[in-house]
C-alpha positions as CSV (number, residue, x, y, z in Angstrom):
1,M,0.2,0.2,0.1
2,K,2.4,2.5,0.7
3,N,4.2,1.5,-2.4
4,V,0.5,2.8,-4.4
5,A,0.3,5.6,-2.2
6,I,3.3,7.8,-2.4
7,P,2.8,7.2,-6.8
8,I,-0.8,8.6,-6.4
9,L,0.4,11.3,-3.8
10,I,2.9,12.2,-6.2
11,A,0.6,12.4,-8.9
12,V,-2.1,14.7,-7.1
13,I,1.2,17.5,-6.2
14,S,1.8,17.5,-9.6
15,V,-1.7,17.9,-11.1
16,V,-2.0,20.6,-8.6
17,M,1.8,22.6,-10.0
18,I,0.6,21.8,-13.2
19,V,-3.4,23.3,-12.6
20,Y,-1.4,26.4,-10.7
21,L,1.0,26.8,-13.5
22,V,-1.8,27.0,-16.3
23,T,-4.8,29.3,-14.6
24,F,-5.4,32.2,-12.9
25,Q,-8.1,33.9,-11.2
26,V,-9.3,37.4,-11.5
27,R,-11.3,38.6,-9.0
28,E,-14.5,40.7,-8.2
29,T,-12.3,43.6,-7.1
30,E,-9.4,43.1,-10.0
31,S,-9.0,43.3,-13.6
32,G,-5.9,43.0,-15.4
33,F,-4.4,41.3,-18.3
34,V,-1.8,38.5,-19.7
35,T,0.6,38.8,-21.9
36,R,3.1,36.5,-23.8
37,F,6.7,37.3,-24.0
38,G,5.8,40.3,-22.6
39,K,3.6,41.4,-24.8
40,P,-0.1,42.2,-24.4
41,V,-2.6,39.4,-25.7
42,R,-5.9,39.7,-23.7
43,E,-7.5,41.8,-21.6
44,V,-9.6,40.3,-18.3
45,T,-12.2,42.5,-16.7
46,H,-14.2,39.9,-15.6
47,P,-14.3,37.6,-12.4
48,G,-13.1,34.0,-12.8
49,L,-11.0,31.0,-13.5
50,Y,-8.8,31.8,-17.1
51,F,-6.5,29.2,-18.1
52,K,-2.8,30.3,-19.5
53,W,0.7,28.8,-20.9
54,P,3.0,28.9,-18.1
55,T,5.5,31.2,-17.2
56,P,7.6,32.8,-18.3
57,I,5.7,32.1,-21.9
58,E,2.9,33.5,-20.3
59,Q,2.1,36.2,-17.9
60,V,-0.5,37.9,-15.6
61,H,-0.6,41.2,-14.5
62,K,-3.6,42.3,-12.0
63,F,-4.7,45.8,-10.2
64,D,-7.0,46.5,-7.6
65,S,-10.4,47.3,-10.1
66,R,-12.2,48.9,-6.8
67,M,-12.7,52.6,-6.4
68,R,-10.8,54.3,-4.2
69,V,-10.6,58.4,-3.0
70,L,-7.1,60.4,-3.4
71,E,-6.7,63.7,-1.8
72,A,-4.6,66.5,-2.5
73,A,-1.2,65.8,-0.8
74,Q,-1.5,69.3,1.1
75,L,-3.4,72.2,0.6
76,A,-3.0,74.8,-2.3
77,E,-3.5,78.4,-2.9
78,T,-5.6,79.3,-6.5
79,T,-5.9,82.4,-7.5
80,T,-9.5,83.7,-8.5
81,R,-10.3,85.7,-11.9
82,G,-9.8,89.0,-10.1
83,N,-6.0,87.8,-8.5
84,V,-8.0,86.9,-5.4
85,P,-6.4,84.5,-3.9
86,I,-8.4,81.1,-2.3
87,I,-7.4,77.8,-0.9
88,V,-8.7,74.8,-1.8
89,N,-7.8,71.3,-1.0
90,T,-9.7,69.3,-3.5
91,Y,-10.4,65.6,-3.8
92,V,-11.4,62.2,-6.6
93,V,-12.6,58.9,-6.6
94,W,-10.8,57.3,-9.1
95,R,-10.4,53.1,-10.3
96,V,-8.3,51.4,-13.1
97,A,-10.1,51.5,-16.0
98,E,-8.0,50.2,-18.6
99,P,-5.2,47.8,-17.5
100,L,-2.6,47.8,-20.1
101,K,-2.7,51.6,-20.5
102,F,-2.3,52.4,-16.9
103,L,0.4,49.5,-16.7
104,N,2.4,50.9,-19.8
105,A,1.3,54.8,-18.6
106,V,2.5,54.7,-14.7
107,K,3.3,51.1,-13.6
108,T,2.3,51.2,-9.7
109,E,-0.5,52.8,-8.2
110,D,1.7,55.3,-5.8
111,N,3.1,56.5,-9.8
112,A,-0.9,57.0,-10.9
113,E,-1.6,58.9,-7.5
114,S,1.6,61.0,-7.9
115,K,0.7,61.9,-11.4
116,L,-3.3,62.5,-10.3
117,R,-2.7,64.6,-8.4
118,N,0.1,67.0,-11.0
119,H,-2.9,66.9,-13.2
120,I,-6.0,68.1,-10.2
121,N,-3.4,71.1,-9.3
122,D,-4.1,72.1,-12.6
123,T,-7.5,71.4,-13.5
124,Q,-8.0,73.4,-9.8
125,N,-5.7,76.6,-11.4
126,R,-7.5,76.7,-14.8
127,V,-11.3,76.2,-13.7
128,I,-11.2,78.2,-10.9
129,G,-9.4,81.0,-12.3
130,Q,-11.9,81.4,-14.9
131,H,-14.6,82.3,-12.2
132,S,-14.4,85.3,-9.2
133,F,-14.7,84.9,-5.5
134,G,-18.1,85.9,-5.1
135,E,-18.7,82.6,-6.8
136,F,-17.1,80.8,-3.8
137,V,-18.1,83.1,-1.1
138,N,-20.8,85.5,-1.2
139,S,-23.9,86.4,1.4
140,D,-26.1,85.4,-1.0
141,P,-26.4,82.3,-2.0
142,V,-27.9,81.9,-5.2
143,K,-24.9,83.7,-6.5
144,I,-22.9,80.5,-5.3
145,R,-21.7,78.3,-7.8
146,F,-19.7,75.6,-5.6
147,D,-21.7,72.4,-7.5
148,E,-20.9,74.2,-11.1
149,I,-17.2,75.0,-10.0
150,Q,-16.7,70.7,-9.6
151,D,-18.5,69.5,-12.5
152,E,-16.1,71.7,-14.6
153,M,-13.1,71.0,-13.2
154,L,-14.6,67.0,-13.4
155,N,-15.1,67.7,-16.7
156,D,-11.5,69.1,-17.5
157,L,-10.2,66.3,-15.5
158,K,-11.6,62.8,-16.4
159,E,-11.0,62.7,-20.2
160,P,-7.2,63.6,-20.5
161,V,-6.4,61.0,-17.7
162,R,-8.1,58.8,-19.2
163,A,-6.5,58.7,-22.9
164,E,-3.2,58.7,-21.2
165,Y,-3.6,56.8,-18.1
166,G,-6.1,54.4,-17.9
167,I,-7.6,55.7,-15.2
168,E,-11.2,56.5,-14.5
169,I,-12.4,59.4,-12.4
170,K,-16.3,59.0,-11.0
171,T,-16.6,61.7,-8.9
172,L,-14.2,65.4,-7.9
173,G,-15.4,67.7,-4.9
174,I,-13.3,70.4,-3.3
175,K,-13.5,69.3,0.4
176,Q,-12.0,72.6,2.4
177,L,-12.2,76.2,1.5
178,K,-9.9,78.8,2.8
179,V,-9.1,82.3,2.2
180,S,-6.4,84.3,4.2
181,E,-6.7,86.8,6.8
182,D,-6.8,90.1,4.4
183,V,-8.8,88.4,2.0
184,T,-11.4,87.0,4.7
185,K,-11.1,90.7,6.4
186,K,-11.5,92.1,2.9
187,V,-14.5,89.5,2.7
188,F,-16.3,90.9,6.3
189,E,-15.8,94.4,4.9
190,R,-17.4,94.2,1.6
191,M,-20.1,92.3,2.9
192,K,-20.8,94.8,5.7
193,A,-21.3,97.0,3.2
194,E,-23.9,95.2,1.4
195,R,-25.6,94.9,4.5
196,Q,-25.7,98.4,5.2
197,G,-26.6,99.3,1.3
198,R,-29.7,97.2,2.0
199,T,-30.3,98.3,5.6
200,D,-30.1,102.0,4.0
201,A,-32.2,101.3,1.4
202,I,-34.5,99.3,3.6
203,T,-35.1,102.9,6.0
204,S,-35.6,104.8,3.4
205,E,-38.6,102.6,1.5
206,G,-39.4,102.9,5.6
207,E,-39.1,106.6,5.6
208,A,-41.0,106.9,2.3
209,M,-43.5,104.9,4.1
210,A,-44.0,106.7,6.8
211,I,-44.1,110.0,4.8
212,Q,-47.1,108.6,2.7
213,I,-48.8,107.6,5.8
214,R,-48.3,110.9,7.5
215,A,-49.9,112.4,4.6
216,D,-53.0,110.2,4.2
217,A,-53.3,110.6,7.9
218,N,-53.3,114.7,8.0
219,K,-55.6,114.7,4.9
220,K,-57.8,112.0,6.6
221,R,-57.4,114.5,9.8
222,D,-58.1,117.3,8.2
223,V,-61.5,115.7,6.0
224,L,-62.8,114.7,9.8
225,L,-62.1,118.6,11.1
226,D,-64.0,120.0,8.2
227,A,-66.9,117.8,8.9
228,A,-66.7,118.2,13.0
229,E,-66.5,122.1,11.9
230,G,-69.7,121.8,9.8
231,R,-71.1,119.6,12.3
232,A,-70.1,122.1,15.4
233,K,-72.0,125.1,13.6
234,E,-75.0,123.5,12.9
235,I,-75.7,122.1,16.4
236,R,-74.4,125.7,16.8
237,G,-77.4,126.6,15.0
238,Q,-79.7,125.1,16.3
239,G,-78.9,125.9,19.4
240,D,-79.2,129.2,18.2
241,A,-82.6,129.0,17.3
242,D,-84.0,126.4,20.1
243,A,-82.7,130.0,22.7
244,A,-84.3,132.6,19.9
245,K,-87.4,130.2,20.9
246,Y,-86.9,130.4,24.6
247,Y,-85.6,133.8,24.6
248,E,-89.2,134.8,22.8
249,L,-90.9,132.3,25.0
250,L,-89.3,134.3,27.8
251,E,-89.9,137.7,26.6
252,T,-94.2,136.9,26.4
253,D,-94.7,134.4,29.5
254,P,-92.0,134.7,32.0
255,Q,-93.5,132.6,34.4
256,L,-94.1,129.8,31.3
257,A,-90.5,130.2,30.0
258,I,-89.3,129.1,33.4
259,Y,-91.9,126.3,33.7
260,L,-90.8,124.7,30.9
261,R,-87.0,125.4,31.7
262,N,-87.7,123.5,35.1
263,L,-89.4,120.4,33.2
264,E,-86.3,119.9,30.9
265,T,-84.3,120.3,34.0
266,L,-86.2,117.2,36.0
267,K,-86.2,115.1,31.9
268,E,-82.6,115.1,31.6
269,T,-81.5,115.1,35.6
270,L,-84.4,112.2,35.9
271,K,-83.6,110.3,32.1
272,D,-81.2,107.9,34.6
273,R,-82.2,106.1,37.7
274,S,-80.4,108.6,40.9
275,T,-81.1,109.5,44.5
276,I,-81.3,113.1,45.1
277,V,-81.3,114.4,48.2
278,L,-82.9,117.7,48.4
279,R,-85.7,120.3,49.9
280,T,-88.7,119.9,48.6
281,D,-89.1,123.4,47.7
282,S,-85.8,123.9,45.9
283,D,-86.5,124.3,41.9
284,P,-87.2,123.0,39.5
285,Y,-87.8,119.9,42.2
286,K,-90.9,121.5,44.1
287,L,-92.6,121.0,40.7
288,L,-93.0,116.7,41.8
289,M,-94.8,117.9,45.0
290,A,-97.0,120.5,43.9
291,M,-99.1,121.3,40.5
292,P,-98.4,124.9,39.6
293,S,-100.7,127.8,39.9
294,L,-100.5,128.5,36.1
295,G,-102.7,131.7,37.0
296,T,-106.3,130.5,35.4
297,E,-108.0,131.8,38.6
298,G,-106.7,135.1,37.7
299,S,-108.1,134.9,34.0
300,A,-111.4,134.2,35.1
301,K,-111.9,137.0,37.6
């Protein structure tokens, strides 16, 4: 049995080694290509088990095809249109899209990231230089064009990088934006001036409205005063007419006039429920105690 086991073991090992030499596996997160005597013969972008000629006839080059994030090594100062300096930190999300082109152009991922950083710096200098500072920092959110600027940078970067290095750029964004102390001071001064301008405009508008309101109120007051003055004249005229009647009565029959005046006083005094303590012989309340003599007896005589 021992003599049989050893050949079987050798055969198994040989088969495993042969399989290892003539096959290779590409994982879900990988892509690559096969070279024959140093020349590329086929590209592999789908996961699975593949066959090849043993090394050194054919060799397999594999790369990680997953998305990865690359940030600029340090904050870079860029000048906007109008020569206002700002400091930005840009990042990209990239992956190896064409393994053969990637290998021929950059060889390693470290070299790829170094070249990407150079391209990012060129792109941000070129694109940001076409936009004013107010499109990055502004008290009015409508005037900020951050998203549009990022899209412009992405479009400027992705095509050349794909064509030159076989790298696909999926996303580009500005992670951080800073301004120098002098620029910050100028920005706040400008914002303060803009807000002061708005305040002055609102104040002027309010003063104009106040003047209009006062003018309308004065006009209405004059109308009301004229109406009141007219009504007062009418009342005074009516009062003078009534007084003239009393004067006429007083002249023709003084006792009747006094009697009517007393009745009017009683009417006004007793209009509301009131308690009054007076002598019964006081005018005009003595009228309540007895009927006055109107002089009819004298007339009869």
